[in-house]
N, C-alpha and C positions, 0 to 999 in steps of 0.2 A: 527180641522182646517176649516177654511171657504172655500168655493167653489169660489175662487175669481180669477182663472186663466182663461186666454183667449188662445186658441190654434190658432196661426197664419199660421201655415204650419204642415201638407200638406192641411188640409182643416179647415176652420174657425168654432171653436166651442166656446161656452160661459159656464162660471158656472162649470169649471173643478176643482175637489178637488187636492190639493197638496197630501193628504194622499193616498197613493196607486197608485200614478202616475207611479213611476218607478218599483214597484213590478208587475205591469201589463205587463212589458216587459219580464217578466219569463226568466230572463238570465240564470238561474240555469239549464235551459234544453238546452241551446245552445252549450255548449261544449261538446266534447267527449273525449274518452281516446286516440284517435288518433290525434286530434286538439283542443286544449285547446280554450276556448273564453276568451279573454283578453281585459278588460276595464279599463278606467282610468275616473278620475273626478277631474275637477279643478275649483276654484272660481276665478274670476278675475274682476278686474275694466275696465272701458273703456279704460284707458290708458296702460292696460296691467299689472297691478300690481297683483301679487298673494301673496306677502308678502313684509313687509319692513325689512331692516337690521337694527339692534342695532350694531352699529360699535364697541361702547365701550365695549359691553357684547360679541361680536363675535357670535351673534345668530340672528335669524330671528323671526318675529311674523306677524300675520294675523291681520291687523287693524280692531278695533271693527265695524267701520262703514260698512265693507263689510260683516259682519256675519248677517244671518237672520235665523228665525226659519224655514221657508220653505226651505231654502239651506240645512240647517243641516238634516231636515227630509229626503231629498231626497238622502243626502250623505249616511244616515244610511240604506235607503230602497236599495241602491246599495250594501252596506257592507253586508246586511243580505242575499244576493243571492249568495255570493262567498263561495267556499270551501277553498280558499286561498287567504291571503293578502300578497302584496309586499310593504315593507316600507323600510326604510334606516337607517344606523348609526346615521346620523344627527338628525333625528327625535327621536331616542332613548335618545341621549344626551340632547336635548332640553326638551323632556318630563321629564326626571329626574330632571332637573333644574327648573321645573315648569313653563316654558315658554310656553307650549302647552298642551291642554287637552288629555286624553288618549282616543284614539279611535282604540284600539286594539280588543275591544270586542263588541258583540251586546248586549246592556243592556236594550233597551225598551222591555217591556213584550209582546207586539203585535207582535214584529219583532222576538223575541225569539220564540212565539208560531208559527209564520209563518214558521220558519225554521224546527220545529218539525213536522209540518203538510205536510212539502215538502220533507221529508227524509233527510235533512241535519243534521250534527252533531250540537251540542249546539253552539260550536265557531269555526271559521275557523282556518286552520294552518296559520302561520306567517313566511314569509321569510324576513329576516333582510340583506339588500345589504350594503356592506361596502368594501371599498378598504384597509383601515386601520385597520379593525377589532377591533377598540378601541372604545368601547361604553358600557355604563351600561345596565344590563339586567333588565326589569322591573318585578317586582313580581307579576303582575296581570296575566302575562303569565302562571306562575306556578299555581296560584291560580284557574284559568279556566281550567288548564290541556291541554293547547293548544300545538301542535307540532309546533316546532320551527326549522327552517333551517337558516343557516348562507350561504350567497352568496358573493363570492369574485372571484378574478383574481388568475391565476396560479402563479404569481409572489409575491403574498402577503406574509408577514411575517410568515414563518412557525410556529414559536413559538405560534403565535396567532391562527393559525389554529388548532394546537394541544390544545391549552387552550379550545377553544369551542368544539372540540370533546370530551375532557375529561369532560366537562359540560354535555355531552349527546346530543349535537346538530349536527346533520350531516352537513357537509360543502359541497356546491355545487360549484365547480370551473367552471367559465364561460367564460374564455377567457385566451388569452396568456400573458396579462400583469396583472396589480393590479386592473383594473376596471371590474366592472360588465356589462356584455354585454347580450343585450337582446335575441337574439336567443338561444344561449345555455342554459340560464336561463329557459326560457319557455319550451323548449325542455325537459330539465331535470324535470321540475315540471309536465310535462305531463306524463313522463315516471313514475313518483311516483304516478299517478293516479289522479291528480288534473285536473279538467275540467273547472272551472270557476274561473278566477284569476283576482282580483281586484288591481288595482295600486293605491296605496296611498302615493307613493313616489313622489319625487320632479321632477325638470325640466330635470336633467340628465338623471334619468330613463325614463322619457317619452320619450326624445330624442332617447335613444338607443333601445327602443321597436318599435318606428316608424321608425328609420332608417334601423333597422334590420326585418322590416315587420312582426312585432309580434302583433301589436295593432288591435283588431277588432272593438272597438268602443270607441268613446270620447264624455264624457258628459261635458258639460261646461256652467257654471252659470256665466253670466255677468251682474254686477250691473251697473246702469246707473249713474256712479259717476267718476269722475277725482280725483285721489289719489295724485299725484305727488311724490316729494321725490327723493333726488339724490341717496340714496343707497336702493335698491329694489331688489327683484326677479320677473322674468316674466316666462311666459308659458314654454320656451324652452331655453336651452343652447347647444353650440355645432356648429358643422359644418352646413353648408347650407344643406338644404333638398331639394331633386328633386322630382320625381313623388311619392315617398313614403309620402309626405307631403299633397297630395291632399285629400281632405275630401269632402264627400257628406251630405248635410243637409238632415236629415230624419225628425226631429221634431222640432218645435220651440214654446214654451209657453212664455207667458207675464204676469208678475205679477206686476200690476201698483201700488200698494200701499206700497211695500215693497222693499228696504229700505224706510223708511219714507222720504217723499219729492223727491224720484226719481224713483225707480222701477228697475225691473231686467229680464232679459231673461233666460230660461232654455232650452238649445239647446242639441241635439243629433246628433252626426256625425258618420257615417260608413266610412270604408275604403274599397277599392277595394279587394274583396276576392282574387283576382288573384295575388295580390302583397304579400299575406302572405304565408310565407314559413318559414321553420327552417332547415337551412343546415349545421349548426355546431352542433356536437355531444358533451354534457357535460360529465363530470366526478363527479360521486357523491361518495364522500369519507365518510362513515358511522363513 
């Protein structure tokens, strides 16, 4: 990759390489067995589109014009530093239908070697969050021998809970209703020994981990495009956020030539550490 990034904040620098940019953050060293480091990454257009809805198919997809080689490289650098990923049932369904690519494993040879050199397992554990518990299991998880947890709420269908337990996957109960809640989920994963948790789920999961003061850092790529469209997904859904939604910009990089004809920002935001707590206690049913 070319050294074509500009650092605009906190200090101006030129000729910065995309490759290694996020590995240098050493996220795998930031979490502890007492307090996990939880980070998320999103790709958005200027008008806030992270995906468009295919109403006829009942699924969503990322517009091709949003995707770039640089953004995907940085996405995978964040992936490589995690000991646990959080995804959701909707992604598993769309993946099985061929609507999205498989991002459940680290596949680049250099990133796999980076994990080995830094004492991480070959692949991270995976948490699949779901209220319905109705989704297909992707065979690549078995092929790569990844530990898989299912996260849901206390009022989820008990037959579906037993189904996943019988498949050999522990079920983490995260709240009093059917939905997955951020605080008990992160607390449960921390108790299981996970220290660096990468959120690759959607807007609902981002909302609950921010609202419940669990997110440590947000990475956001914003491409300088207006996408439009009447049916779309944006960064957050749910109730209005208060002080939990206040972010502080830590780094800002500019790539002027990608996507072609526009450009994009790579941004890193931190949350106030004093806001991060975990008050709810989870139940983990093996």
